[in-house]
N, C-alpha and C positions, 0 to 999 in steps of 0.2 A: 697594225687595227686597233682602236681606241678601246680599253674595258667596256666602254657605256654601249659602242657599236657590238660589241663580243654577247654582252651578256640582251641586246635587243634582241641579235639574230637568235639566239637561244631560244629565249623565250617565245617570240614569234615560231619557232619549228615546234617547237615542242607544243603547243597551244594547237597550230594548223594541221600538224601530220596526222591527227586523229579523229580530227574537225573535217564532213565533208567540204571543203574550201580550198583544196590546193595548198601542202606548204611550200612547193617551190616556187607556185605562181606569188605567194606572201614573201616569199623569200626576196624575188628578182624587186616586185613592189616597195618592200623596205630599205632594196638598197638604192632606188631611185630616188623615192622622198627624203630621204636622209643623206642620200650623196657617200654612201659609205663604199670605200676601195675595194674593186672586184677583181685585186691578186689574189690567186689559189679558190676562189670564189667558190666554185664547183665542190672542191676537194674538201674546202672546209663545212660545204653545206652539206658533202658526206658524213663526217665527223660528227655533224649533230644529228645526223640521221642513226649512224649509230650509238648515240646518247639516246633517240628515241625509243631505237630497237630495245636497248636496254631496260628502259621504262616497259615496255609492254612485258621482254620476258618477266621480269619481277611481279608484275603485275597478275600474270598466269601461269605463275611460278607451279601452282597446285597442280592445274590441266598439263601445263606439259610434262609433269612430273608424271601424272597418269597415262601419256602417250608416248614418254622414252619407258615404261614398265611395260607395257604393252606392246613396243617393240621387241622387248627383249625378251617378254614370256614368247613371244610367237617363234623367235632365234630356238628358244629351249625348248618349243615344241609343247609349253606350258599350257595347260587352259586361261584362255585370253577372252575378252570381254568383245565382241564383233563390232558394237557400236565404236570403242575407241581404237579399233583397229580402223574402222572404214574411215574413221578422221585423218589418222595418221596416211592412210594411201590417197585422201582428198587432197588434203593440204600437199602433197607430193605432186598429184595431179593440177593444182590449181599453180603450181610455183611454175611449171616448166613453159605458160606462155610469157612470160615475164621475163624467163631467163633468156630464152630463144628472143624475141622482139628486143631487149635491152641489149644483148649482143649486138644484134644485125643495124641498130638504130640509134645507138648510144649516140656517137659523131653529131649527127643531124639534130638530133634533139639536144646536145650541148651547145650549137649555135645558131640555127634557125629559129629558132623554138624561143630563143631569152631572150622576148622583145616583149614590152611593157603593152602594145596592142593585142600583139599576139593573147596573150593571157589574156587581157579583158575578153575577145571573142570565145575563148576557149570556158572562162568563167560562166559567159551567157550559155554555150553548147552544154555543158554540164547540167545547167539549171533547169535545161530540156528534157533532158536524159534524168534525171531526179525526177521533174513533172510525169512523167510519162513511168517513172517506176512507183509512185504514190498510187496515178491513177489504176494502175495495172492493181495494184496492191487492195486497193479497197473495193476491187470487182472481184476479187478470190479471196480463196480461204486458204492460208499458211498451211503447208503440210509439216515444214522444217526435215525433211526428208533428204539425207546427202548420200550421195553416189557420185563413184569415177568422173563422168561424164559429166554430173551439173558444177562438181568443185573446177572441172577442165574450164566448162565455159563462163564461174566466174573469175578465174584467174584470166580471161580474155578480157574480161572489163575492167581487171586491175592495171595491165596493159596500156588500157587508156592514160595512165597516170604518167607514162614517160613524157605528156605533152605537159607542160609546164601549166598551170591551171584548172587541170580534170578533177584533181583530188583522188589519191589511192582508195583511202578508205570510202570516199562516197562512191567511189566507181565498183566498188566492191560490194559495198551497201547495197547500190540499187542493182545490180546484178542478183544478188542475193534474194531482195525480193523480188523480182521479175522471173525468177525461178524457184518463186514457192516456199523463201525463207520466211520468218517473222522478221521484224525490223530488229529484233535484238539476237535473235543467232544470226542473221545477216550481219548485225556488228561485230559480234564475236567470233566469225569466222574469218571478217576482213581482216581482223585486228591479229589472228594469229597467220594467215597467210601471208600479210608484212613482214614478219620477223624474218622468213630466209631473203625474199628479195632484199631487204634494207640491211640486214648482216653483210651480206654479199658484195653488194652495191659498194656499203659503206667501207667495208675492208679492202677491197679494190682500189677505190681512191686512197684510203689512208695512205697504201703501201705507193703509189704515183706521188702523194704528198710528202713521203721521208725522201724519194729519190730525186725529187724538186731542187733543182739549182738554186732558185727563188727563197730568200728569206722567209722562213715560218714564225709565226705568233703564236707559238707553242703554247704560252701562257693563257694569252685571249682565247685560242682552240678549246681549250680546258674548261676556263670559266664558261664559256658559251656551252660546252658541251654537258656540264653540271646543272646550267640552267635550261636549258632545252631535257634534261632527266626529268629532274623534280617539275616541270610545268606539262610533261607527256605523263607523265601519272597522273594528275589532276584532268586530263583532257580523255583520258581511257576512262577513267571512273565516271566522267561527267556523261561521256555520249553515250555510256552503258546504260547508266540511267535513266537520260533523255530518252532513249528511243523506244522503251517500255512503255511512255505513256502518251509521246510525241511524235509527230509527223516530220519530216525532214524540210518544211516548208520555210520556218525563219531562216533555214540555210539557202533557200533556193532565192530569198529576198535578199538576203546579204550578199550573193553571189552577185545579184542582177546590179544591184546599188553599185555594187565596189566594181565592176564593170564599167558604169556609168559614169563614177565618178575619175576613173582613170583617163577614159576618152576626153572628157572635159578639161581634166588636168592637162592633157597632150594636146588638146586642142587649142585651148584658152590659157594657159598658164604660161 
């Protein structure tokens, strides 16, 4: 893999992992457009995901420290902030659907759905979900109350990201908005919820990559991971600030236009 290709894929992963536009879909499209070699593509993508997981962990390290402290105090039978403890339970409940469905559907998603036309179709379908979430949001008042069942349902929305083109953050944010969270709280929970799933999937693929008999461009992988890490930090910060004052409509239009561009290129290119 060329160094430029590794940096390009890293930047694409970092920017799109936390924006509701689908990082996996963009990686597939980027490879198609630039003709980047797809050898070990899934494993390489997983390492980029590990880098972006590191970015969100660093960004939320204070929040994560509070949650770890809440767990330790709970096991030590010390007084604990119930809101923090509920968030821990919510993150566990929200992670379950993605873990189960990911294990069941991984092989299918790695083969059948890695197709530019299917990515384009899912980009549009995801836009409809975001439209509906915005419509419901505008006709309701967010309560920002979290419970285990609500978190589990948001986890089901997150599982839609198994389909390239949907977007993990976008599906989780839309799910949170539909279930009564503000855009900002939905985004914050979506980013925290993504950590265990991204870490687990990335670690699994990293082990597979290390055991692979194919040559691995470790230097390029490392450079791409660094690019993904720093652009991921920027994307998290941007998205959390953006949703405080703005709707998801700019991303909806972007997804629709991108899908149209993909179909046009494949049809007439």
